[in-house]
N, C-alpha and C positions, 0 to 999 in steps of 0.2 A: 608731111603726113605721119599718121600714127603707125604703130606697130600693127602687123596683120592680126586679124581676128582668128580665134581657134577654128579649126577646120573639121569637116566631117571625116570620120574614119572610113577606111576601106570597108565596103559592105553595107554602110548605112544607106538608107533610102534617099535617093535624090529627090529634091522637091524644088518648088519655085522659090529659091532662096538665094540671097546675095550676101556680100560682106556688109552692105549698107543696112541701116535700120529697117528699111522696107523689106528686107529679106531675112531677118533674124528668125530662125526656125527652131522647132522643137528638137531637131537632130543636133543642133549646136548645143542647146541646153543640156541634152543628155550627155554629150561629150564633157561639158564643163562639170556636171555633177559627178561623173565617174572619175575625173582626173584632177579637178581643181579643188585645192584646199589650202590656199595661201595663208601663211601664218600672220601676214601683215594686217589682216582684217578679222574682226570677230565674227563668229557664226551668227546667222540670223535664223531664229526659230520660226516655225510655222505660225505660232501664236502672234509673233511680232508682225508677220506679214498680213495676217487676217485683221488685226486690230488697227493697222495703218502702217505706213512706211516707217521703218525704224531709223534711228539716228545713224546706225552703221551704213545703211543704204544711202542716206543723204550724204554721208561723208565720202563714200566711194564715188557717188555721182559728182560731188564737188571736185574730187581728184581728176576724174575723166574730163569734166567740163573745163577746168582751169589748166591742167597740165597738157592735155592734147591741144587745147586752144592756144597755149603759150608756145608750142613748139615752132610755130611760124616765126615768132619773134626771135627765138633762140637760133633758128637757122640763119636769119638775117644777121645776127651778131656774129655767129661763127664765120660767115662769109666775109666779114670785114678784113680778115687776115689769113683765111684758109681757102684753098681751092675747092671748087664745087664737089666733084665726084670723089675726090680724096677724102673730104670731110664726111660726106654721106656714106661712103663705103666703110670707112673706119668705124663710124658709129654703128652701122648695121652688123658688121662682122664681129666686133667686140660684144655687142648686145646678144648676138646669137650664141657665141661661145659661152657667155655667162649663163644664158637661159639653158643651154644643154647641160652645163655643169650643175645647175640647180636641180634640173630634172633627175640627173643621175644621183645627186645627193639625197633628194627627198623621196624619189620613187625607186631608185636602184637602176643599175645599168640596163635591166631588161626593158625598162620603159622607153629606151632609145632604139630598140631593135625595130628595123623596118625592112621591107622587101626592096629590091632594086626599083620596082615600079613605083612604090610609095615614095622612095627617096627622090626619084626622078621627077615625080609630080610636085613634091615639095620644092625642089629646086626651080622648076618652071614657074610655079606660083611666086616664089621669092623673087625671081628675076623680074617678073611682070609688076609685082607690087612695089618692090624696093629699088631695083635698078631703074626700071622705067618710071614707076610712079613717084616714089620719094626722090630719086635722083634728079628727075626732070623738074620737080618742084624746087629743089635746091638750086638747080641751074637757073630756073626762071627768076628766083628771088634775087639774083645778082642785079636785075634791072627793073624789077617792079616791087612795090611796097608789099610787106608781109601780109597786111590785111586784105589787099586785093587778091593775093595768091590764095588765101584761105577761102575767100568768097567764091573764087573760081573752082576750088576743090569741092566746095559744097554741092556742086552739080553732079557728083558721082552717082547718087541714087537715080538721077534722071537717065544717065547712060545705062544703068542696070535695067530699067524698064525697056529701053530700046533693044538691048541684048535679048531680053526675054521674048520680045516680039519677033526678033530675027530667028529664034529657035522654036517658033511655032506657038508660043503661049499667048493668051489673050488677057492682058491686064484690064482692069476696070476703066471705063471711059474717063472717070475723074483722074486716074493716074496719067492717062494720055494728055488730059488737059494740063496737068501739073508739068509734064515734060515740055509742052509748048510754051507754057508760062516761063519755065526755067530757061528755055532757049532764048526767049525774049530778054530775060534778065542778063544772060551771058552777053547778048548783043550790046546791051547798055553798058555793061562792065568793060567790054572790049572797045567801045567807041573812042576813048582817049588814045588807044593805040593806033586807030585808023587816022586820027587827027594829028598824030605825031607827038603828043604830049607825054606819052610813055612808050617804052621800047616794045614794038610789036613782037620781037623774038621772045621776050619774057612771057608775054601772054600766051603765045603759041606753045612754048615749052610746057607751061602749066596745064593748058587745055589737053595737050597730048598726054601729059602725066595722068590726068583724070581718066582718059580712055584706057591707058594701060592698067591703071589701078582697077578700073571696072572689069576689064578683061581677066585680070588675075583673080579677082574675087569671084567672078562668074565661073571661071574654070575650076576653082578650088572646090566648088560644090558638086562637080561632075566627074572628077577623077579621083582615083584611090589615094588617100592621104595617110600619113602615119597615125596609128590609133590614139596616141597621146597628143592632145592639142598643143600642149606646151612644147613637146619635142618637135612637133610639126612646125611651130613658129620659130623654134631655134634653128632648124634646118633651113627654113625660108630666109631667115635673117643672114645666116652664113652665106647662102647662095647669092642672095641679093647684094650683100656687102662685097663679095668676091667679084660679082659682075660690075659693080660700080667702080671698084679699084681697077679692073681691066680697062674700063672706059677712060678712067683718069690717066692711066699709062698711055693709052692710045692718043689721048688729047695732049699729052706732054705736060700734064699738070705737075709732074715731079721735077721738071727742069727749073732750076733757079729757086726751088723751094728751100727756104732757110727757116728751120724750126725756131731759131732764136728771134726771128722777126714776127712770129705769131704772138699776138697779144695775150695777156692773161685773161682778158675779157672773152676772147674767142675760145681759149682752152676751157674756161668755165662753162661757156655756152654749150660746147661739145659734150662736156661731162654731164651737163643738165639733160641734154637730149638723150644720151645713152642711159642714164640712171632713171630719170623721172619720166621721160617720154616713152622710151622703149621697154622699160621694165616695170616701174611702179604703176604707171597709168594702165598699162596692158594687163597687169595682174588684177588691178581693181576692176577693169572691164570684164575679165573672165569671171571674177567672183560675182559681179552683178548679174551675169547671165544665169547664174544658178540661184540667185537670192532675191531678185526684184522682178516686177512685171516688165515684160519686153517693151510694152508701150512707154514705160518710164525710161528704160535704158536707151531707147531709140532717140530720145530728145537730144543726145549729144550732137547729132548731125546738124542741128540748127543752132546750138549754143556755141559750139567751137568757133564758127566764123565771127560771131559777135565778140567773143573774148579776144580773138586774134586782132580784129579791127581796133578795139579799144586799147589793147596793149601796144599795138603799133603806133597809135596816136599819142598815148601817154608817155611811152619810153623813148621812141625814136622820132616823135613829132611828125609822123606820116600824115599827109593832108587828108582830110575827110571831104573829098570833092563831091559835087552833085551826082555825077555818074556812079561813083562808088557807093554812095548812100542809096540811091534809087535802084541801081542794078542789084546791089546786095540785098535790099529789102525784097525785090522781086524773086531772086533766087531762093532766099530763105522761105518765102511764102510758098514757092513751088515745091520745095522739099517737104514742107509741112503738109501740103496737100497730098503728095505722093505717100508719105509715111502714114498719115491718118487714113488714107484709102486702103493701103496694103495691110495695115494691122487689123482691119475688119474682115480680111479674107478667111 
């Protein structure tokens, strides 16, 4: 999974919004405009947006499409010689510390100031998103292909609709149809696990990960968060990383760990996840929120799984089975239906 999206500051109006593309809301955009000015991307002027999508926007979209889609492959390579939660926790903790340092450098220490409640909220969301969400995806990829993991994760927007229903909201009928379609796609994707051709534990771990990711994203829109979205994400990554490391210790992943036995390939994959997955792609995503139409930014939800499946096939020779192709197509179609319905709200 990718790094968490920027969060609503304390006092911002709550709305029917999610971490998913179906819930990208004006409150998030306001946060990004106020605090996001990453130097890695050029500024997009209003004229460029009116006349058409600029080259900078397409470049940023390409970054989010490819880098976030490729993280599933990088996770799989990391796991070749690294333990699950130790690798996930190290990545999140280091990325969070780097993010906090960058915020302090660019915005000053004042940008990191938070109340206890805001810090506690960020920590809770970080544990749900990264310890539960990302950590369980990493655990699941020990036994299932990276492409299948990405397709299962694509169902997160569907869980968000169900959470909204549980809290009294009434999504459009088409969104409910998308949820039912997506559940059918998940059933097709999970069929090989029932038949014994892939490990059921891996599928279960990733499905639970999507639920915790959805819960974290849903909660982040309804509890007080640090005002600076980058600082919020830094705190989330530190908390999520610390949580993953605690689970790693409880699982005994440190026993018998020999750093000399970790391959260069796995070290490089972990560095890739930290730098390009957690920092570069996240920065591009936040920049897009203030520079491009939300309907365009939302397309990452159904491009990432396609990128992940293709990379897994090309690099690791992961099989493209009938259930994977059919179930994946159904899930992506369901997410497209939910996104297209919600962006008309």
